[in-house]
TORKOL-4160 file (C-alpha; in steps of 0.2 Angstrom, whole numbers, padded with zeros to 4 digits, m for minus):
231
<pt num="1" X="0060" Y="m0029" Z="m0015"/>
<pt num="2" X="0043" Y="m0023" Z="m0018"/>
<pt num="3" X="0050" Y="m0008" Z="m0030"/>
<pt num="4" X="0063" Y="m0020" Z="m0037"/>
<pt num="5" X="0052" Y="m0034" Z="m0044"/>
<pt num="6" X="0035" Y="m0027" Z="m0041"/>
<pt num="7" X="0034" Y="m0009" Z="m0051"/>
<pt num="8" X="0028" Y="m0017" Z="m0068"/>
<pt num="9" X="0015" Y="m0030" Z="m0060"/>
<pt num="10" X="0007" Y="m0015" Z="m0048"/>
<pt num="11" X="0004" Y="m0005" Z="m0064"/>
<pt num="12" X="m0004" Y="m0021" Z="m0074"/>
<pt num="13" X="m0016" Y="m0023" Z="m0058"/>
<pt num="14" X="m0020" Y="m0006" Z="m0057"/>
<pt num="15" X="m0040" Y="m0005" Z="m0059"/>
<pt num="16" X="m0043" Y="m0023" Z="m0056"/>
<pt num="17" X="m0049" Y="m0025" Z="m0041"/>
<pt num="18" X="m0049" Y="m0044" Z="m0037"/>
<pt num="19" X="m0030" Y="m0045" Z="m0043"/>
<pt num="20" X="m0024" Y="m0029" Z="m0031"/>
<pt num="21" X="m0033" Y="m0038" Z="m0016"/>
<pt num="22" X="m0025" Y="m0055" Z="m0019"/>
<pt num="23" X="m0008" Y="m0046" Z="m0021"/>
<pt num="24" X="m0009" Y="m0036" Z="m0003"/>
<pt num="25" X="m0015" Y="m0052" Z="0005"/>
<pt num="26" X="0000" Y="m0063" Z="m0001"/>
<pt num="27" X="0012" Y="m0047" Z="0005"/>
<pt num="28" X="0001" Y="m0049" Z="0021"/>
<pt num="29" X="0006" Y="m0067" Z="0025"/>
<pt num="30" X="0022" Y="m0064" Z="0020"/>
<pt num="31" X="0023" Y="m0048" Z="0033"/>
<pt num="32" X="0013" Y="m0059" Z="0047"/>
<pt num="33" X="0027" Y="m0074" Z="0044"/>
<pt num="34" X="0040" Y="m0063" Z="0045"/>
<pt num="35" X="0035" Y="m0055" Z="0062"/>
<pt num="36" X="0026" Y="m0072" Z="0069"/>
<pt num="37" X="0040" Y="m0089" Z="0062"/>
<pt num="38" X="0034" Y="m0101" Z="0074"/>
<pt num="39" X="0015" Y="m0107" Z="0078"/>
<pt num="40" X="0010" Y="m0098" Z="0094"/>
<pt num="41" X="0010" Y="m0113" Z="0108"/>
<pt num="42" X="m0006" Y="m0114" Z="0116"/>
<pt num="43" X="m0007" Y="m0112" Z="0136"/>
<pt num="44" X="m0013" Y="m0120" Z="0147"/>
<pt num="45" X="m0026" Y="m0109" Z="0161"/>
<pt num="46" X="m0027" Y="m0114" Z="0177"/>
<pt num="47" X="m0043" Y="m0106" Z="0188"/>
<pt num="48" X="m0041" Y="m0098" Z="0203"/>
<pt num="49" X="m0050" Y="m0106" Z="0217"/>
<pt num="50" X="m0067" Y="m0097" Z="0224"/>
<pt num="51" X="m0067" Y="m0086" Z="0240"/>
<pt num="52" X="m0069" Y="m0093" Z="0252"/>
<pt num="53" X="m0064" Y="m0113" Z="0246"/>
<pt num="54" X="m0050" Y="m0115" Z="0261"/>
<pt num="55" X="m0066" Y="m0115" Z="0273"/>
<pt num="56" X="m0074" Y="m0128" Z="0267"/>
<pt num="57" X="m0073" Y="m0142" Z="0279"/>
<pt num="58" X="m0074" Y="m0158" Z="0265"/>
<pt num="59" X="m0058" Y="m0154" Z="0255"/>
<pt num="60" X="m0051" Y="m0167" Z="0243"/>
<pt num="61" X="m0033" Y="m0173" Z="0248"/>
<pt num="62" X="m0020" Y="m0168" Z="0235"/>
<pt num="63" X="m0016" Y="m0185" Z="0224"/>
<pt num="64" X="0001" Y="m0189" Z="0230"/>
<pt num="65" X="0014" Y="m0188" Z="0214"/>
<pt num="66" X="0022" Y="m0202" Z="0205"/>
<pt num="67" X="0038" Y="m0199" Z="0202"/>
<pt num="68" X="0042" Y="m0208" Z="0189"/>
<pt num="69" X="0028" Y="m0202" Z="0178"/>
<pt num="70" X="0035" Y="m0183" Z="0184"/>
<pt num="71" X="0052" Y="m0187" Z="0180"/>
<pt num="72" X="0046" Y="m0193" Z="0163"/>
<pt num="73" X="0036" Y="m0178" Z="0157"/>
<pt num="74" X="0052" Y="m0170" Z="0161"/>
<pt num="75" X="0064" Y="m0179" Z="0150"/>
<pt num="76" X="0050" Y="m0176" Z="0136"/>
<pt num="77" X="0049" Y="m0159" Z="0137"/>
<pt num="78" X="0069" Y="m0159" Z="0139"/>
<pt num="79" X="0071" Y="m0168" Z="0122"/>
<pt num="80" X="0059" Y="m0158" Z="0113"/>
<pt num="81" X="0069" Y="m0144" Z="0119"/>
<pt num="82" X="0084" Y="m0151" Z="0111"/>
<pt num="83" X="0076" Y="m0152" Z="0093"/>
<pt num="84" X="0069" Y="m0136" Z="0094"/>
<pt num="85" X="0073" Y="m0125" Z="0080"/>
<pt num="86" X="0082" Y="m0109" Z="0086"/>
<pt num="87" X="0073" Y="m0097" Z="0095"/>
<pt num="88" X="0081" Y="m0082" Z="0084"/>
<pt num="89" X="0079" Y="m0083" Z="0066"/>
<pt num="90" X="0095" Y="m0084" Z="0057"/>
<pt num="91" X="0093" Y="m0067" Z="0044"/>
<pt num="92" X="0096" Y="m0072" Z="0025"/>
<pt num="93" X="0106" Y="m0058" Z="0018"/>
<pt num="94" X="0104" Y="m0056" Z="m0001"/>
<pt num="95" X="0107" Y="m0041" Z="m0012"/>
<pt num="96" X="0091" Y="m0034" Z="m0020"/>
<pt num="97" X="0094" Y="m0021" Z="m0036"/>
<pt num="98" X="0088" Y="m0003" Z="m0036"/>
<pt num="99" X="0074" Y="m0007" Z="m0048"/>
<pt num="100" X="0065" Y="0007" Z="m0058"/>
<pt num="101" X="0074" Y="0025" Z="m0057"/>
<pt num="102" X="0062" Y="0035" Z="m0042"/>
<pt num="103" X="0056" Y="0047" Z="m0056"/>
<pt num="104" X="0043" Y="0032" Z="m0060"/>
<pt num="105" X="0037" Y="0030" Z="m0040"/>
<pt num="106" X="0035" Y="0049" Z="m0040"/>
<pt num="107" X="0024" Y="0051" Z="m0056"/>
<pt num="108" X="0011" Y="0043" Z="m0045"/>
<pt num="109" X="0013" Y="0054" Z="m0030"/>
<pt num="110" X="0011" Y="0071" Z="m0042"/>
<pt num="111" X="m0005" Y="0075" Z="m0037"/>
<pt num="112" X="m0002" Y="0072" Z="m0016"/>
<pt num="113" X="0014" Y="0083" Z="m0020"/>
<pt num="114" X="0004" Y="0099" Z="m0028"/>
<pt num="115" X="m0010" Y="0096" Z="m0016"/>
<pt num="116" X="0005" Y="0100" Z="m0003"/>
<pt num="117" X="0012" Y="0117" Z="m0011"/>
<pt num="118" X="m0006" Y="0120" Z="m0014"/>
<pt num="119" X="m0007" Y="0121" Z="0003"/>
<pt num="120" X="0005" Y="0130" Z="0010"/>
<pt num="121" X="0001" Y="0143" Z="m0004"/>
<pt num="122" X="m0015" Y="0144" Z="0003"/>
<pt num="123" X="m0009" Y="0146" Z="0022"/>
<pt num="124" X="0005" Y="0159" Z="0016"/>
<pt num="125" X="m0008" Y="0171" Z="0005"/>
<pt num="126" X="m0019" Y="0170" Z="0022"/>
<pt num="127" X="m0007" Y="0177" Z="0034"/>
<pt num="128" X="m0002" Y="0191" Z="0020"/>
<pt num="129" X="m0019" Y="0195" Z="0018"/>
<pt num="130" X="m0023" Y="0196" Z="0037"/>
<pt num="131" X="m0009" Y="0208" Z="0038"/>
<pt num="132" X="m0012" Y="0219" Z="0022"/>
<pt num="133" X="m0031" Y="0222" Z="0033"/>
<pt num="134" X="m0040" Y="0211" Z="0018"/>
<pt num="135" X="m0050" Y="0202" Z="0030"/>
<pt num="136" X="m0064" Y="0194" Z="0019"/>
<pt num="137" X="m0050" Y="0188" Z="0007"/>
<pt num="138" X="m0042" Y="0181" Z="0023"/>
<pt num="139" X="m0061" Y="0174" Z="0028"/>
<pt num="140" X="m0064" Y="0165" Z="0014"/>
<pt num="141" X="m0046" Y="0157" Z="0015"/>
<pt num="142" X="m0048" Y="0152" Z="0032"/>
<pt num="143" X="m0055" Y="0136" Z="0034"/>
<pt num="144" X="m0043" Y="0130" Z="0023"/>
<pt num="145" X="m0029" Y="0135" Z="0031"/>
<pt num="146" X="m0037" Y="0127" Z="0048"/>
<pt num="147" X="m0037" Y="0110" Z="0037"/>
<pt num="148" X="m0020" Y="0112" Z="0030"/>
<pt num="149" X="m0012" Y="0112" Z="0048"/>
<pt num="150" X="m0017" Y="0094" Z="0051"/>
<pt num="151" X="0001" Y="0091" Z="0041"/>
<pt num="152" X="0017" Y="0098" Z="0050"/>
<pt num="153" X="0023" Y="0106" Z="0035"/>
<pt num="154" X="0007" Y="0118" Z="0036"/>
<pt num="155" X="0011" Y="0120" Z="0052"/>
<pt num="156" X="0032" Y="0122" Z="0047"/>
<pt num="157" X="0025" Y="0136" Z="0035"/>
<pt num="158" X="0014" Y="0145" Z="0046"/>
<pt num="159" X="0030" Y="0147" Z="0061"/>
<pt num="160" X="0041" Y="0155" Z="0044"/>
<pt num="161" X="0025" Y="0166" Z="0038"/>
<pt num="162" X="0023" Y="0173" Z="0057"/>
<pt num="163" X="0041" Y="0175" Z="0061"/>
<pt num="164" X="0045" Y="0184" Z="0043"/>
<pt num="165" X="0031" Y="0195" Z="0049"/>
<pt num="166" X="0040" Y="0200" Z="0067"/>
<pt num="167" X="0056" Y="0204" Z="0059"/>
<pt num="168" X="0045" Y="0217" Z="0048"/>
<pt num="169" X="0041" Y="0225" Z="0067"/>
<pt num="170" X="0022" Y="0221" Z="0062"/>
<pt num="171" X="0021" Y="0213" Z="0078"/>
<pt num="172" X="0009" Y="0225" Z="0086"/>
<pt num="173" X="m0010" Y="0221" Z="0078"/>
<pt num="174" X="m0028" Y="0227" Z="0080"/>
<pt num="175" X="m0040" Y="0217" Z="0089"/>
<pt num="176" X="m0046" Y="0207" Z="0071"/>
<pt num="177" X="m0030" Y="0202" Z="0062"/>
<pt num="178" X="m0023" Y="0198" Z="0085"/>
<pt num="179" X="m0041" Y="0185" Z="0083"/>
<pt num="180" X="m0034" Y="0178" Z="0067"/>
<pt num="181" X="m0017" Y="0176" Z="0070"/>
<pt num="182" X="m0022" Y="0167" Z="0090"/>
<pt num="183" X="m0034" Y="0156" Z="0081"/>
<pt num="184" X="m0021" Y="0150" Z="0067"/>
<pt num="185" X="m0009" Y="0147" Z="0082"/>
<pt num="186" X="m0020" Y="0137" Z="0093"/>
<pt num="187" X="m0025" Y="0128" Z="0080"/>
<pt num="188" X="m0006" Y="0123" Z="0073"/>
<pt num="189" X="m0004" Y="0116" Z="0091"/>
<pt num="190" X="m0019" Y="0108" Z="0093"/>
<pt num="191" X="m0013" Y="0097" Z="0079"/>
<pt num="192" X="0006" Y="0094" Z="0087"/>
<pt num="193" X="0011" Y="0078" Z="0091"/>
<pt num="194" X="0026" Y="0073" Z="0101"/>
<pt num="195" X="0038" Y="0073" Z="0089"/>
<pt num="196" X="0032" Y="0095" Z="0085"/>
<pt num="197" X="0038" Y="0096" Z="0104"/>
<pt num="198" X="0055" Y="0102" Z="0098"/>
<pt num="199" X="0050" Y="0109" Z="0081"/>
<pt num="200" X="0036" Y="0119" Z="0079"/>
<pt num="201" X="0030" Y="0121" Z="0097"/>
<pt num="202" X="0046" Y="0126" Z="0102"/>
<pt num="203" X="0047" Y="0141" Z="0083"/>
<pt num="204" X="0029" Y="0147" Z="0090"/>
<pt num="205" X="0036" Y="0152" Z="0108"/>
<pt num="206" X="0048" Y="0167" Z="0103"/>
<pt num="207" X="0032" Y="0172" Z="0093"/>
<pt num="208" X="0019" Y="0171" Z="0104"/>
<pt num="209" X="0028" Y="0183" Z="0119"/>
<pt num="210" X="0030" Y="0195" Z="0100"/>
<pt num="211" X="0014" Y="0195" Z="0094"/>
<pt num="212" X="0002" Y="0208" Z="0105"/>
<pt num="213" X="m0014" Y="0222" Z="0104"/>
<pt num="214" X="m0016" Y="0236" Z="0114"/>
<pt num="215" X="m0031" Y="0233" Z="0123"/>
<pt num="216" X="m0032" Y="0252" Z="0129"/>
<pt num="217" X="m0017" Y="0263" Z="0134"/>
<pt num="218" X="m0005" Y="0255" Z="0146"/>
<pt num="219" X="m0012" Y="0241" Z="0145"/>
<pt num="220" X="m0005" Y="0224" Z="0132"/>
<pt num="221" X="m0008" Y="0208" Z="0131"/>
<pt num="222" X="0003" Y="0197" Z="0122"/>
<pt num="223" X="m0002" Y="0179" Z="0110"/>
<pt num="224" X="0004" Y="0170" Z="0122"/>
<pt num="225" X="m0012" Y="0170" Z="0135"/>
<pt num="226" X="m0022" Y="0164" Z="0122"/>
<pt num="227" X="m0011" Y="0150" Z="0118"/>
<pt num="228" X="m0006" Y="0143" Z="0134"/>
<pt num="229" X="m0017" Y="0131" Z="0139"/>
<pt num="230" X="m0010" Y="0119" Z="0127"/>
<pt num="231" X="0000" Y="0104" Z="0133"/>
């Protein structure tokens, strides 16, 4: 409904904070009423007896309950229940027009998409510099790459780029290259969520058993030895 009806209003409000806040308040009230259709019923809290209260000698006897009063209370509650609205709100189905074309909305998100593309470009460039042994350039881009790893698209891009280098038989690295690759993998796994477990983390598994460095003749260290602590 927002997309269909409110786009013109939103555009008209741009730059006017008070109008925007009023609009947000109205939306919030609608959403709240949708989630909480009935006012909350206040519950009576009965205090727990204190410890050792049953050992007291001068206990007041429990008052006799009047059968008529109890029955009257039950009848009142039953009558209320019968007139109460149904527990589930009946859904009102309505047709919502499609509203303005998606392009109008995408224009506003253009900057975000451009930023995302720039981040992926930075990740690709940094990995290229590492494998081309241009360490000074890689160092300049490295902080931006670690920041980009907060986004899933950048994490996915990292796994794809590293996979390409494995396919090109460039998995045996020197010490500096190995250090860069490990730091990127660690950062990528650190920012992974449970949703990434079968995607990004799974894509990294074959890579961490492929990338390695020679420590001395006959002794090889694989990447998994440095990233295996992640959940």
